[in-house]
N, C-alpha and C positions, 0 to 999 in steps of 0.2 A: 453416384457421382465419381468421376474418374479423378485421379491425381494429375496435376499439371506441372509439378516440380518435384525434385528429389533432394533439394538442399536449400535451406532457408536460415537466415540469421534474424534473431528477435532481440529487441531491447525494451525493457519494461521498468517503469519507475517505482521507487518506494512510495508509500502513502502513509498519511497520518489520519486516522479516523476519529470521529466524534467532535474534535475541535472544541471540547468543553461540553456545551449543552446539546449538540446534535447527535445524541447517542444512537448508534446503529443506522445513521442516516447521512450525516455529512462527512466529507473527506477531502483531503488535499494531496495532490501529487507532488512529490519532491524529486529534484534533479539528482538523485542517487540511483543508479541503474544496475540491474542485473542484465547480463548479455548471454544469450544462448544460441547455439548452433545445432541444427538438426539435419542429419543426412539419413536418407532412407537406405536400407540394406536389403539384400536378397533373402538373408536368413530371417526367420520369424523370431527375433529376439530384440531386446533393448539393452544397449550398452551405454552406461552413463559415466562421464568423467566430470568431476567437480573441482573447481579451483576457487579459493577464497572462502567465504562464509559457508559453513556446513560441510566443508571437505572432511572426509573421514567419519562423518556423522549421519548424513542422509543416505537413503538407499541408492544403490547404483544399478538397479535393474527395473523390472516392471512396476515395482512399488514406488518409484520416484514420483513425486507429485506432478511434475511437468509431464512425465510419460503418461500417467493416468489421465490427466486432463486432455492431452493430445489425442490419445487413443479414443477416449469417450467422444470427443468432438468429431473425429473422423468417422466413427461408427454412426453417430447421429446423421452425418452427411451422406452415409451410404458408401463411403470410400472403402476400398479393399484394405485388409490388414497387411502390414509389411513390417520387416525389421527396421530398427533405427539406431543410429548413434547420436547421443546427446552430449554436447560439451557445454558446461556452465561456467561462467565467470561471475561469481556471486559477490556483490558489494553491499547488499541490503542485510543488515544484521538480523540474525534469527532470534526469535523469542524476545524481542524488544519493543513490540508495538509499532513497527514500521511497515507492516503489511507484507512480510516476506512470503507467507503462504499464499496470499492473494496474488502476489506477483508471479509465483510459480504456476498457479492455476491459469492466470491470464496469459502467461507466456505459452503454456501448452495450447490454449484455445487459439491464440493469435497465430502460432506456428502451424496448427492444423489448417486454419483458414488459408494461409499463404501457400500451403501444399496443394490445395484443391485446384482443379482445372478452372473452376469459376469461383473465385473467392467471394464474389458479391452475393452468393447465396447465404452468407453469414454477415449481417451488418452489425453495428455496434450494439443494438438492442438485443439481438440474438446471442452475441458473445456474452453480454452481461447476464442474460438468463442462464446460460450454461455455466458460467463461472459461479454464479450464486448457488447453483445446485451443490457445488463443492463447499462453498464458504458458509452457507446458511443465511447470510445477510450481505447486502451489496455495498456497504459503506466503503470498504477498501477496493473492491473490484471496480467500482464505477470510476474513481479518479485514475486508477491504473490503466483503464481502457480509454477514457476520454481526456485525461490530463486536466490540469487546473484544479479548481474546487468544484465539487459536485454535491447534489442532494439526491439521494436514492431512496426508493421505497418499494414495497411489494404491492403491486396493483393488479388490475385485470390482465391476465395473461402472463403474470410472473413479475420478476424484478424490472424496475424502470429507473431512469435517472435523467437529470437535467444538469446542464452546466450552470455554475454560479459565477457571476462576474467577480474578479479580484482586482482591486486597486493596485496599479503597478508600484505604488510606494511601499506596499507591504512586503516585508522580508520574514522568512521562516528560519528559525534556529532550532535544532534538535539537540537535546542534552542526553547523551546515550550512556547508560551505566554498563559496567561489566556484567552485572547480574542479569539473569534472564527470568522470565516469568511466563509460564504457560497460559495461553488465553483461557483454557478451560478452568484453571484455578482462579483467574481474575473474574470470570463470569460466575463461578460457583459461589462467591460470597455476596452476590447481589440478592436482595430480598424479592419475594414474589409480589409484594405490595409496598407502595411508598405513599407518604402523606399527600393528600390532594394539593395542599398548598405548595409542596415541593415540585409536584408535577406541573402545576400552573406556572410557577416561577421559571422552571426550566424551559417550558414551551415559549414563554415570552422572550427569554434570552436567546433561544434558537432563532426566533424571528428577527430579533435585533442583530444577530450575527450576520444574517444575509445582507443587511444594510451596511454594517460595519465593514464587511469584506469588500463590498462593491464601491462604496462612496465615502464612508465615514470611519476611516481607520482609528480616529481618535476615540471611538466608542468600543474598541476591541477589549479593553479591560472588563467593562461591564458585560459585553456581549459573550465573553468566553466563560462566564460564571455558570456553574452547574450545581444542582442539588440532587441529581438523579442517580449518579453512579460513582463519582470519584471518592466521595467521603466513605462510601461503603467498602471501596477497594483499598482504602488506606492501610488496613491491617496487613495486607499481603504485599504492599510496596511502600513501606514506611519512609524510606529515604526519598522516594519520588514525591510522596504527599508532602513531606516537610519542605522539599525544594519548591514545589508549586506554591505553597503558602508563603515562603520567604520571598519569592519573586513577585507574587501578587501584592505583597505588602509594600514592595518598592514601586508599585504602579505598572508592572509588566504583565501583559496578557499571556499567562502561562496556563497550560492544561496538560493532563496526562495524554500522551499520544496513543490512541487506540486502547488496547488492553494493558498498556504499560510494559515495562517500567520507564521507558523513555519519556522525557518531558518536552513538549512543544512550546515555543515562545514565538508569538507574532508581534512584530514591531513595525514602525514606520518612522521615517525621518530620523530625528535625533534619538529615537528609542533604541536603536541598535547600539549606539555609543553608550547609552545608559546601561543597557544590558551587559555589555562587555565590562563595564566598571563594577556592576553588581556581582557578576560571575567571578571576578578576580578575588572576591572575598568569600565566595561560596564554594564552587566546585573545585577551584584550585587547592582549597584546603581539605577537600574530601576525596579520598582515594577512589579510583574506579569510574570517574565521570569524564567524558570528553564532549566538547561542544563542536557541532558540525553545522555549517551554514551552506546547505547544498543549493539553495535557490528553489523557487517554485517551478515545477515542470509544467509548462503550458501545453505540451504534447504528451499524449498517452503512449501506450505500447505501440511499437512499430515493427514491421517485418519486411524483409526484402529477400527476394530470390537470388541465389548465387548461381550464375551461369557457369558452364564448364570452362569458358575462356578465362574466367576471373579466379579460378581456383589454383592454390598452390599444390605442392606434392600431396598434402592431406586434405585439400579443400578448406584449409583453415584461413579464414579472413577476419576472424574476430579480434585477434590480439594485435 
């Protein structure tokens, strides 16, 4: 496969996985975006500039996650190897359970697709399968690609996903702490076996969540209840677990976002005003938390080619 472009801009949303009982399966795209610009170079090297989240921390060469995903995707498509310059403006917090690594992988896959002479050789299903190779599970990658709420699973031929309907009255608030938590640590405290009664309970709540998201947001409190993973993870994110319990005691549908420690709250109607009132007595008195209401991203990752006539002195159209 030949390359059909040498300069693309990509925009990819943050995501919140699990939504309580939908462990490793459900996810929601949030309108908080990383933006990336990729230019191909004649030299066989990768040069990475990072602004915002992760600046000074993430790799700035071939080990950068976007570069790895991009190169892997181009290789699968049979495209020639080339050098590249990657510029990242990162707004998705790292290590907070908002899908920053999935966003990086998806950005690389989507950028590679846009660079191909025939982008249609990679549809959304193919991109999800490739992204899941990096992530191991598709719960964050699916909403990052498709937007909105998604249900993802491993099926015949690899990872698959479907859109879930979201009632337009639902709003998402994320409570982001200063503290970070590695996903590997959050997964490391999960037991190999759980009681049958807890598994059955959580399966029922996951089914209810589909209905609550689509048509019955008044059921979100019950629908976001989980017995499969959050209690086991409480020991490695004590403040988040306490915040979830406090919010749920006030009738608010709160859950740990992904592997944490961010907390996701889903509200509708007057629930948002109620949440603001409750938060004024909780996180305002607790150092290190900030509330963000980004909105639900109905569109997943996007890419556009930058034509020569549109470029500035450095081809920079992102900022």
